[in-house]
N, C-alpha and C positions, 0 to 999 in steps of 0.2 A: 465406488459408484459416485461419490462426491466429485472425484477428479474427472470421471468420465463425462459427467454432465457439464462441468466447466470447460473441458477441452472440446466438447462438441460444438460449443459456441466459437471456439478458435478455429476449428477445422471447417466451418461452414463456408468460409471464403478465404481467398488468398491474401496474405499479409506481407507487406514489404518489411515492416518492423514489428517485433513483439517485445513488449516491455513487461518484465516480471518484477513486481514490487513486493518486497519482503519487509514485514514489520512485525513487531511484537506488541502485546497489549497486556494490561494488568486486570485481573479479575479479583477484587478484594473479597475475602471470605470472612464470615462472622460466626464460624463454627469450628469444629475439630475434624474437618474433612481430611482424608488421606492425601498427602502431598501438599497440604496448605502450610506453607512456610514463609517466614519473613524474607523479604527481598526488595528489589527496586519497586517503589510504590510512591509516585509523586503526590498523591492525595492523602492516603492513609499511611503515614510513615510507621514502619514497624508492624503493620497489620499483616497477618498471614494471607496468602493469596495464591492464585495460579498465574502462570506467565505464558500463555499460549503464543505460538508463532504462526503467522498466516502468510500465504503467497497468493497474489492475484495477478491476472493478466489484464493490463490496463485497457487494452483495445476492446474488451468485451465486459470489463468490470465484473469478472467472475473469479471465484476462489478455485485455485488449482493445487492447493496443498495446505494442510493444517496439522498442527500437533499441539496437544495439551502438555504443558510442562509444569513441574513444581515451582513454587513461588521464588525459590532462591536461585533459579536458573537465569543466567544472562546470555546475551547473544555473543557467539564467538566460534572458535574452531570446531566445537562439538556439533554445530549446526551446518557444517559444510556438506555432509551427506544429504541433508534435507534440501539445500539449495541445488545440489547436483541433480537430485531426483526431479525437482521442479523443472530444471533446464531440459532434462531428457524428455519429460512429458510434453513440454512446449515444442521441442524439436520434432517429436513424432507427429504433433498436430499441425505444425507449420514448418515443414522441412526446408522451405526456400527462404524463410524469413531471417532477418538479422536480429539476434536476440540481445537485449540489454537487461541487465540485472541491476535494479536500483534499490539501495539500502541507505538508511540514515547513517549517522556517525559510527554506529556499531559495525558497519561494513568495512571500516579501516582495520582490517585483519589480514595479515599476509597470507595465511592459509586459504582464506576465502577468495582473495584476489587471484592467487595462483590457480585455484580450482576452477573459477569462472573462465580465466584465460585459457586453461587447458581444454575446456569444453568448446573453444572457438567462439566465445561470446564476449561481449563488452560489459564491464562493470562500471557503475557510476555511483559514487558514495561521497559523503562528506568526510573531510580529513579531521583527525584528532589534532587539536592545536597544541602540539608539544612546544616547549620553549625554543628548540632549534628551528622548527618550522615557522613559529611566530616571528623570530628574528629575521629569517629570510624574506618573509612577506613584508615586514616593516621596512626593509631596505631594498625591496624590489624596484626595478626601474622599468621603463617601457610601458607604463600604464596607458591604455588606449581608451579614449572616451567613446562610449556607445550611446549615451543619452545626455541631453542638456535640459536645464530648467528654463523657465520663461525669461530669465535674465541672461541666458546664454552661458551660464556657468556649468561646468561638468557636474552631472548628477550621478552617473553610473560609469564605472571604469572597470576594465578587465586587464589581466596580465597573466602570462604563463611563467611560473616560478621555477627556476632550475634547482629543484630539490628532490632528493630521493633517499629513502631509508634503505639500509643494506638488505633487509629481507623482503622488500617489495619486488614484484616482477619488473623486468627491465623496461617494459613498455609504459609504465605509469606516467601520466602527465598530471601536473599540479596546476590547477586553474584557480586563480584568486579573483574575486569579484568584490569591489568596494562600492558603496552607495551612500548617498545622503538620505535616502528614504528610510522610513522605519518599517521594517518588514518582519514577518513572523520568523521564528527560529532563532537559535543562538547566534549572536553576532558580537564581534570584538572591536573595541576602539584601540587603534595602534598609533595614530598620528596626532600629536599635540598641535592644536591650532587648526586642524582639518576635521570638519564634521563628517568624517567617514566611518562607517562600520564595514567589516570585511567578513566574508565567508570563503572557504576554500574547499574545492571539489577535487576528487581523484577519479581518473578514468584511464582506460587503456585504449580508447578510441583514438586513432592516430591523426586524423585530419580535420575533425570538426572544429569550427571556430569556437573560441572560449566562451563567447556569449551564448552560443547555441548549446554548448555543454550545460551551462547553468540553466538555460530555459528548459532543456530536456529533464534535468533533475527536478526542477520545480513542479513539473507535471506529476511527479510521484505523490504529491500532496493528496491526490484523489483517493488514496487508500485510507486516509484518516476518516473522512465521512462514511466510507464503506464500513469500517470497523464500528463506528458509532451506530450505524444503521443495523448492523448485525447484533450489537448488544441490546439496543432499545427496541428494534423491530422484531427480532427473532429470539430474544432471550439468551443470547450467547454469554451474557455476563452473569448468568445464574447457573447454579449447579443443583441437580436433583437428588444427589446421593452422597453417602459417605465414601463410597469406593472411588478411587482415582480412575480405574479403568472404565467404570460405568459413566463417570463424568466425561471422560474422553469420548466414549461412544455417543453420548448425548450431544456433545459439541459437534461432532462430525454429522450427526443426523440433522441438527439445526442448519449447518452450512449446506448440506445437501438440499434441504428445503429452500434455502435462499437461491441456490443455483437453479433449481427447478422453476421457481418463480421467475427468475431472470430469463430462462429459456422461453417460458410461456409468453412473457411480455414481449420479447423480441420477435417471436413468431406470430402472435395474434394481435397485439396492441402496441406496435413499435412507437406510436406517438406518445406513449406513456413511459418510454424507456428512461427518461431523466427523473421520474418520480421516485421517492423513497417509499419504504415499506408501509408505513402507516396510511399513506394516501393510496397506494396500490391496494391495500386491504379494503379500504373504504370503497374504491371504485370497482373492484373485481370480486370480492368475497363477501363483505358485510353489506349486502343489498337488502334494504327494508322490503317487507312484503306483507300481504294480507291474504290469509287463506279463507275463501268463501265457499260455503256449502249450500247447495240448493237441491231441488228434486232432480235436476238434470245431472248432478254430480258435484265434484269439488274442483275449484279453480284457484290457482295461485296468481294474485295480482302483484306485480312489481312495477317500478317506474319504467316508463316506456323507453327512456334513453339509456337504461342500464345494460350492461353486457349480458346479464342473465335474461333480460327480456328478448334480446336478439337470439339467444340460444333457444328459448321457449317458442319463439315464432319462426 
């Protein structure tokens, strides 16, 4: 049901492109819940946690796949079936769309890249900066400037690096972007005397310009505020039970509620589509009111401009 309501938003109109963003998050736990194990945890090191994986369709900002996992689970080959299932779902909802799968550096996994390519889709991920790749980027030539600063100096440059791992698909392109700007995400200094940092992307899209590949990947960042909204607005960072299966069911129920709210907002109040859950709750659910009783009956008074007043009138 969670998936059905997410895909309903995808199927309501024709899409030229569909972007599936896959990401994981950490739910720190402070008890002895089943499946609560130490694992990757940037804030509470060594703290038992859950490590759920989520998939959203960026065009509608809805969840189309989710799975609760023990805290010692990392992203890798074991998650290929999850990604394949998300692709199949998106393909069924948008059969004519070109599908991109965007993942962070964990997506530099040969099994995953092969699986996405076999599905007839494009993957877009950050590369793991192995020593041999770092060396190739450091000595790359043919950097092309795409942005200049106010003094006319190059500020952002791109290059396509002739590098390939033996287990990658044949169609992988390695795109390097170096910039003088300070941006979010892990960046590496490679050139002494040059104030550049570099990021490297992998894709099997054959013709898109390197700068457009990087720009397309950057739009993946929208899943981060969505995960934050799910945690703080819908309580997805909390678990109600000792049982792992019960906690998994609770997570899916919360995500279903988020998708239902998304559908309602797009159908009835599309001008609020950019609002996050706390403000949507204030505007649509938590409406102040006063119940007045008289000899003629009982009447509920609410603000005239509220959505509830429009329903009552």
